[in-house]
N, C-alpha and C positions, 0 to 999 in steps of 0.2 A: 503494500500499500504506499509506503514512504517513497518508493521508487516513482510510483505514478504521480504523486504530489510533486516530487522534485521535477520530473519531466514536464508536467503541466505548468509549473511556475517559471522554470529556468530556461528550458530549451527554446521556447518561443522568444524569450528575452535575448538569447544569444544570437539567434538567426534573423528574426524578422527586423528588429530595429537597426541592425547593421546596414540594411538597405536604405532606411530613412536617414541614418546618421550620415551616410555618404553624401546625402543631398542637402543636409542641414548646414547653414553657414557656421563658420567658426565664431563662437560668441565674442572673442576678442576682437576679431576682424569686423564683425558686426558693429560692435561699440566704436571701433576706430572709424568705420564708414560714417556712422551717425554723428561722431564728434567733429570730423574733418572734411567730410565730402557731401553729406546730404543737404547741407544748407543751400548749396548751388545745384547739385546733381539730383537731389530729391532722394527719398528713401527707396525708390524703385528705379533710379537712374535715368528717368525720363527728362530731367531738367525742368520740370513744371513747378518750380518754386519761384517766389518773387524775384530772388537774385539770379536764379537760372534764366528766367525770362528776360531780365534786364540785360544779361550778358549773352543772350542767344545761345545757351549752352545746348549742345546737341543731344539727342536722344541716345543713350548708350545701349538701349535694348534693340536698336534697329540693326539689320543685317549689315548695312553699310558701315555703321560704327563698329560693329563687332568684327569686321574685317581688318581693323587696325592691328599691327602686330603687338605681341606682348612687350617686345623691347621698347616700341614707341610709347606704350602706356607707361611703362616703368620710367622712361625718360621724362615724360610729362610730369609724373608724380615727384620724381627726384629733383628735376630742374625747375618745375613750375612753367607757367605760360605767361607770355605778355605779348599780345598780338591785337591787330585790328582785323576783323573778319566781317565782311558785308557791312562795313561802316559802323561796326559795334566793337567797342573796346572790351577784350576778354583778358582776364588776369587771374592766375591761380598761383598760390603760394608754393614755393619750393620746399619739399619735405626731406631732401637728402640728409640733412643734418639732424632731423627730427625723428625720422623713422628707421627702424633696423631693415636690412634687406629682406628678411623674412616677413616683415609686415607689408612691405611693398609687394612682394610675391603674393601674400594673402589678398591684398586689395585687387590684384590682377585676377586672381581666381574668383573673387566676390563679383567683379565686374563681368566676368565671363558667364557667371550663373544668372545675370540679369537678362540675357538675350531672350527674344521672344519665342 
């Protein structure tokens, strides 16, 4: 009887949640996104925030945006952005000295998970 209780309680917890956990965002990276990125890019990466609209932030969920290479995303996070695009001034803070490389990699993974 104990074996059946053990199997019923623990075996599903071992196998089933591992699939869900693979898709769940890293909690630290999720907090980092909310703290550093979502004010412009939005919680969903669509850029539909007041600041995002003001700077014409692109929708990170679109196939065109998702075609950007990981290296280019990392460079933007590390070096920041300062440019005029379509008559709109776009500026993003550089995080190279503020984030560890694994945090930047985590943000890239987070951004990739935003795709439509």
